[in-house]
C-alpha positions as CSV (number, residue, x, y, z in Angstrom):
1,M,234.7,149.7,58.7
2,S,234.0,146.5,57.1
3,S,233.6,146.4,53.1
4,V,231.4,143.1,53.5
5,P,228.3,143.7,52.7
6,I,225.7,143.1,55.2
7,R,223.6,139.8,53.9
8,V,219.4,139.6,54.5
9,A,217.1,137.5,53.3
10,S,213.6,138.2,52.1
11,L,210.7,136.4,54.7
12,G,207.2,137.4,53.7
13,L,207.1,137.9,49.7
14,G,203.5,139.5,48.8
15,W,204.1,142.9,46.6
16,W,206.5,144.7,49.2
17,S,209.0,142.3,49.9
18,D,209.8,143.0,45.8
19,V,209.6,147.3,46.0
20,L,212.3,145.9,49.6
21,A,214.7,144.5,47.6
22,D,215.2,146.3,45.0
23,G,215.4,148.8,47.5
24,I,218.6,147.1,49.1
25,V,220.4,146.1,45.3
26,A,219.7,150.1,45.1
27,A,221.5,150.5,47.8
28,N,225.7,150.5,50.2
29,G,226.9,147.9,52.0
30,I,223.9,145.5,52.1
31,E,222.6,142.5,49.2
32,V,219.8,139.8,49.2
33,V,220.9,136.3,49.7
34,S,217.9,134.4,50.2
35,C,213.9,134.1,50.7
36,F,211.2,132.3,52.4
37,T,207.4,132.9,51.6
38,R,205.1,129.0,52.0
39,S,204.3,129.6,47.9
40,E,207.0,127.1,46.3
41,E,206.7,129.4,43.3
42,K,206.6,132.5,44.9
43,R,210.3,131.8,46.6
44,K,211.8,130.2,43.3
45,T,210.1,133.9,41.9
46,F,211.8,136.3,43.3
47,A,215.2,133.9,43.6
48,E,215.7,133.9,40.2
49,K,214.4,137.2,39.9
50,Y,217.7,138.5,42.9
51,N,220.1,136.6,42.0
52,C,219.7,134.8,45.6
53,A,219.5,131.4,47.3
54,Y,215.6,130.0,48.8
55,A,214.5,128.4,51.7
56,N,212.6,125.4,52.9
57,S,211.2,126.9,55.8
58,Y,212.0,129.7,58.2
59,E,213.2,127.7,60.3
60,E,216.6,127.1,57.0
61,L,216.1,130.3,56.7
62,L,217.1,131.3,60.7
63,K,219.9,128.6,60.8
64,D,222.2,129.6,58.6
65,D,225.2,131.7,59.6
66,S,225.5,133.3,56.3
67,I,222.6,135.5,56.9
68,D,222.8,138.7,59.2
69,A,219.1,140.1,59.7
70,I,215.4,139.8,58.1
71,V,213.5,142.1,56.2
72,N,209.9,140.7,57.3
73,T,206.9,141.6,55.5
74,T,204.9,139.1,56.3
75,P,201.7,139.9,57.8
76,N,200.9,141.9,60.6
77,S,199.4,139.6,63.4
78,I,202.3,137.8,62.4
79,H,205.0,139.3,62.8
80,L,205.1,139.3,67.2
81,E,206.5,135.6,67.2
82,T,208.7,135.9,63.4
83,T,210.1,138.4,64.9
84,R,211.1,136.3,68.3
85,Q,212.9,133.7,66.0
86,A,214.7,135.8,64.4
87,A,215.8,137.9,67.3
88,E,216.5,134.0,68.9
89,A,219.1,133.3,66.4
90,G,220.6,136.3,66.4
91,K,219.1,137.8,63.1
92,H,219.1,141.6,63.2
93,V,215.4,143.2,61.6
94,F,213.9,144.9,59.6
95,L,210.3,145.6,59.5
96,D,207.4,146.7,57.6
97,K,205.1,148.9,59.5
98,P,202.5,149.0,61.8
99,I,205.4,147.4,64.3
100,A,202.0,145.0,64.5
101,N,198.6,144.6,65.5
102,S,198.3,145.4,68.8
103,V,200.8,148.5,71.0
104,G,201.8,146.0,73.7
105,E,202.9,143.5,70.8
106,G,204.9,145.8,69.1
107,M,206.3,147.6,72.8
108,E,207.1,143.1,72.8
109,I,209.0,143.5,70.0
110,A,210.6,146.1,70.1
111,K,211.8,144.8,73.9
112,I,212.9,141.5,72.9
113,C,215.1,142.6,70.4
114,R,216.5,145.4,73.1
115,D,216.9,142.4,75.1
116,A,219.2,140.2,72.6
117,N,220.9,143.2,71.5
118,I,219.6,142.7,67.8
119,K,218.8,146.2,65.9
120,L,215.4,146.2,65.1
121,S,214.0,148.9,62.3
122,I,210.2,149.8,60.6
123,G,209.6,150.9,57.6
124,F,208.7,154.5,58.3
125,Q,210.1,155.4,54.9
126,R,208.0,158.8,54.2
127,R,210.1,160.6,57.3
128,R,212.9,160.7,54.2
129,E,211.2,162.6,51.7
130,K,213.0,165.5,51.2
131,Q,210.9,167.7,51.7
132,F,209.9,166.4,54.9
133,R,213.2,166.8,56.0
134,W,213.7,170.6,54.4
135,V,210.9,171.9,57.0
136,H,212.3,169.3,59.5
137,E,215.3,171.9,59.7
138,E,212.8,175.0,58.8
139,I,210.8,174.2,62.7
140,K,213.7,173.3,64.3
141,A,215.6,176.5,63.4
142,G,212.1,178.4,64.5
143,R,211.4,179.6,60.4
144,F,208.0,178.5,61.1
145,G,207.6,180.0,64.4
146,K,204.6,178.1,66.6
147,I,203.5,175.3,64.8
148,V,199.4,175.7,64.9
149,Q,197.6,173.2,62.6
150,A,198.7,170.7,59.9
151,E,196.7,168.6,57.8
152,A,197.0,165.6,55.4
153,N,196.3,163.0,53.0
154,I,196.8,159.7,52.4
155,S,194.4,157.9,50.1
156,R,195.2,154.6,46.4
157,D,192.7,152.7,44.5
158,R,192.9,149.3,46.6
159,L,189.3,147.4,45.0
160,G,190.8,144.4,42.6
161,Q,194.7,144.5,44.0
162,F,193.8,141.6,46.3
163,E,191.7,138.7,46.3
164,A,188.9,139.2,48.5
165,D,189.7,137.0,51.5
166,H,193.2,138.8,52.1
167,W,194.5,139.6,55.5
168,R,194.1,143.6,55.2
169,Y,190.3,142.7,53.6
170,T,189.7,142.0,57.3
171,A,188.9,143.3,60.6
172,E,191.5,140.4,62.4
173,G,194.3,140.7,60.3
174,M,193.5,145.2,60.1
175,P,191.8,146.5,62.6
176,G,191.5,150.1,62.3
177,G,192.1,149.5,58.2
178,V,193.0,151.5,55.9
179,M,194.1,154.1,58.6
180,L,196.2,151.4,60.2
181,Q,198.1,149.9,57.2
182,I,199.0,153.7,55.7
183,G,198.2,155.7,58.0
184,P,201.7,155.5,60.1
185,H,203.1,156.8,57.5
186,Y,202.3,160.7,58.5
187,V,201.3,159.8,62.1
188,D,205.1,159.6,62.0
189,V,205.8,162.8,59.7
190,M,204.0,164.2,62.1
191,E,205.2,163.9,65.4
192,M,207.9,164.2,64.4
193,L,207.5,167.6,62.6
194,M,205.2,168.9,65.2
195,G,205.7,166.7,68.0
196,P,203.3,164.5,70.1
197,I,200.0,163.4,69.8
198,I,198.1,163.6,73.2
199,E,194.5,163.0,71.8
200,V,192.7,161.7,69.0
201,S,188.7,162.3,67.6
202,G,188.4,159.1,64.5
203,M,185.3,157.8,62.2
204,L,185.4,154.9,60.2
205,S,183.2,154.1,57.3
206,Q,182.7,151.4,54.2
207,L,182.7,152.8,51.0
208,V,184.3,149.8,48.3
209,L,186.0,147.4,49.0
210,P,184.9,144.5,49.9
211,G,185.6,142.2,53.5
212,N,184.5,143.6,57.2
213,N,187.2,146.9,57.3
214,P,186.9,150.2,56.9
215,D,188.6,152.0,53.8
216,V,188.0,155.0,54.6
217,A,188.9,157.1,57.4
218,G,189.7,160.4,59.4
219,L,191.2,161.3,62.8
220,V,191.5,165.0,64.4
221,M,195.0,165.3,66.5
222,K,196.0,167.3,69.5
223,H,199.3,167.6,69.8
224,E,201.5,168.4,72.7
225,N,202.0,172.4,72.0
226,G,198.7,172.4,70.9
227,A,198.6,172.0,67.5
228,I,195.7,170.4,65.7
229,S,196.5,167.8,62.9
230,T,193.8,165.5,60.8
231,L,194.5,162.7,59.2
232,N,191.9,161.2,56.6
233,A,193.2,157.5,54.4
234,G,191.7,155.9,52.2
235,Y,192.4,152.8,50.2
236,A,188.6,153.2,48.0
237,S,189.4,156.7,45.7
238,A,190.8,156.8,42.6
239,G,193.7,157.2,42.5
240,E,197.1,157.9,44.9
241,N,197.7,160.8,46.5
242,Y,199.8,162.1,49.2
243,V,199.3,165.4,51.0
244,M,200.8,166.9,53.5
245,N,200.1,170.8,54.8
246,I,202.0,172.3,57.7
247,Y,200.7,175.8,59.1
248,G,203.4,178.0,61.4
249,K,203.1,181.6,63.0
250,E,205.6,182.8,60.5
251,A,205.1,180.3,57.8
252,S,204.0,177.2,56.2
253,A,204.4,174.4,54.0
254,L,202.1,173.1,51.9
255,Y,202.6,169.1,49.9
256,S,201.0,167.3,47.3
257,L,202.2,164.0,45.2
258,H,200.7,165.4,42.3
259,T,202.3,169.3,42.4
260,G,205.0,169.3,44.5
261,M,205.9,171.7,48.0
262,Y,205.0,175.3,47.9
263,H,206.3,177.7,51.1
264,V,204.8,180.6,51.7
265,K,206.6,183.0,54.8
266,R,204.2,185.3,56.7
267,G,202.9,188.9,55.0
268,E,204.0,187.2,51.4
269,K,200.9,186.9,49.5
270,K,201.3,184.2,47.5
271,P,203.7,181.1,48.0
272,I,207.3,180.4,46.8
273,K,207.5,176.5,44.8
274,M,210.0,174.4,46.5
275,N,212.7,172.3,44.0
276,F,213.6,169.1,45.2
277,E,215.6,166.0,43.5
278,P,213.2,162.2,43.8
279,N,215.2,160.9,46.4
280,D,215.0,156.5,47.3
281,T,213.6,156.7,50.5
282,I,214.2,152.8,50.1
283,A,217.2,152.5,49.6
284,E,218.2,155.5,52.3
285,Q,216.5,153.8,55.2
286,M,218.0,149.5,54.0
287,E,221.7,151.4,53.8
288,E,221.2,152.9,57.6
289,F,219.5,149.3,58.6
290,G,223.0,147.7,57.2
291,E,225.2,150.3,58.8
292,C,223.8,150.2,62.0
293,I,224.7,146.7,61.7
294,R,228.1,147.1,61.0
295,N,228.2,149.9,63.3
296,D,226.2,149.4,66.3
297,A,224.2,151.5,66.1
298,E,220.7,152.4,66.1
299,P,218.3,153.2,63.6
300,E,215.7,156.0,63.3
301,V,212.9,154.9,63.4
302,S,213.0,152.8,67.4
303,G,210.1,149.6,67.8
304,E,209.7,152.2,70.8
305,W,208.9,154.8,68.4
306,A,206.5,152.5,65.9
307,S,204.3,151.2,69.0
308,R,203.3,154.6,70.1
309,S,202.9,155.7,66.5
310,L,200.9,152.6,66.6
311,A,198.6,154.1,69.6
312,V,197.8,157.0,67.8
313,I,195.9,155.5,64.3
314,R,194.5,152.7,67.4
315,A,193.0,155.1,69.6
316,G,191.6,156.3,66.1
317,V,189.7,153.6,66.1
318,K,188.9,153.1,69.2
319,S,187.2,156.5,69.7
320,A,185.6,156.3,65.9
321,R,183.8,152.4,68.2
322,E,183.4,154.2,71.7
323,K,182.1,157.9,70.1
324,R,184.4,159.4,72.6
325,Y,188.0,162.0,72.3
326,V,190.8,158.4,73.6
327,S,194.0,159.5,75.3
328,I,197.7,158.3,73.4
329,A,198.4,157.4,77.3
330,E,195.2,155.7,77.0
331,I,196.8,152.9,74.5
332,M,200.1,152.7,76.3
333,K,199.0,151.5,79.6
334,T,196.5,148.7,77.6
335,G,198.4,147.7,75.3
336,E,195.7,147.4,72.5
């Protein structure tokens, strides 16, 4: 195995690019060597913070043969074009979720990368949290019995966090609003734990944030095995919270950001607190990305999986708009 680090360049230097770069710094076998965004001030600031070079254009990054991969945190609407350019230049791509604004674009991104033999990794780091890994193993071992139900909430305060005309506040830039932007995290975890979602009912509302986009959303989802799950997402809450409760016939897991995880078995009257050491999920994902490039392996989350996960969100948005249940098969067929 080569000891030479995988060399990546960061594209699109918003606040999340720094989070990913911090993860790269903490990871083994991968390093940030350059960056680009349209703002010269931002790219100079990023380059100074991470002791890397900066390019004066995306084309300049792509022509640099010393760069192995692009870490892409550009707006969803240009994921397809920027990924296509990277693949044509022979650069591997780490793409923040959602993979795109539409399922059709997501599947096209996946195909472009596969056809070009380019590694594509999608930013679904929450599935790597230790409590969810543990639940996954317990379910696979049969100790949860039949999975029957789940509930999740992912909420943050985004009031005043972005400029009033930011793309996240617009239906064009982020169709589906908060559910499209942060909902995919827990759709991914739920499908990992409970199996594929086949049908969705959704409701959306705009209560606090500016723009024309929902800042509160809820989905009711039916899984292939018959289990029912719910997911609520909000950009309008007073603070940050994450909840994920998984109910099985023989055992259940009850998790929240502020209280941790509890586990209860059938017949027990009191849940037991489970203690998990926090892990750096971003660093783990970045390290995996580097290893996949180095060893010609496949990332845990593929472009096809990310596109299907996006279809769940798009089904929920369509359900809210048309006031009916929407199947995942319908969205995968239309590519909307």
